[in-house]
N, C-alpha and C positions, 0 to 999 in steps of 0.2 A: 433257882437260886444261884446255880453255877454261872449262868449267863449274866446275871446282874453283877456278880463278883468280877468276872472277866471284864465287863464294861467299865467298872470302877477302876480296875488296874490300868486299863487302856487310857482312861481319862486322867488318871493320876500321872501316868508317864508323859502324856501330852502336856499337862500343866507344868510338870517339872522341866521339860524341854523348853517350853516357852519362857518360863522363868529364868532359866540359865541364859538363853539367848538375849532376853531383855536386860539382864544384869550386865552381861558382857558389852552390849551396845551402849548402855548408859555409862559404863566405866570408860569406854573409849571416847565418848563425847566429853565427859568430864575431864579427861586427860588432855584433850585438845584445847580446852578453855583454860587450863591451868598455866602456871608460869612456864613450865617446860614446853607446853604446846605452843604458847605465844612465841617463845624463843625460837622454836623450830620454824614456825610460820614466817617470822621476821628474817630468819636466816635464808629461807627459800626466796623471799622477796628480794633480799639483798643480792643473792646470787643471780637472780633473774635480771635485775637492773645492771649488774656488772657484766653479765653475758651480752645484754643488749648494747651496752656502751662499747664493748670490745668489737662486736659485729659492726656497729656504726662506724667506729674508727677504721676498721679494715676496709669497709666499703668506701669511705672517704678517700683513703689512701689509694685504692684501686682506681677510683674515678679520677683523682688528681693525676695519677700516672697516665691514664688514658688521654686526659686533656693535654698534658705536657707532650705526649707523643704526637697527638694530632696537631698541635701548634708548633712542634719542632723545638721546644724549649728544653735545654739541658738542665736537669735538676742541680748540677754543680754550679751553674752560673747564677742561680737565683739565691739571693741572700734573704734571710728572714728580717722583717722590719722590727720585730720584737725579740729581745734576748730570750733564749730558752727554746726557740723553735728550730 
């Protein structure tokens, strides 16, 4: 009888632990699909795109400097064709 009672307590504890883990996991998944989760995801995407654009601009400027140095062109001599450049 004692052995059966101990096994029931062990199984009850395991069931409670599994239940708590499942509820926490489902809550986190539900939060990620809610409005706040979507805002957070879109913010991360926006930041990633902005970081990529910054890295691309920096790379373009470095490459342009390398090409100007290789061709012997002084950046002060070159005028942009379009205003704002």
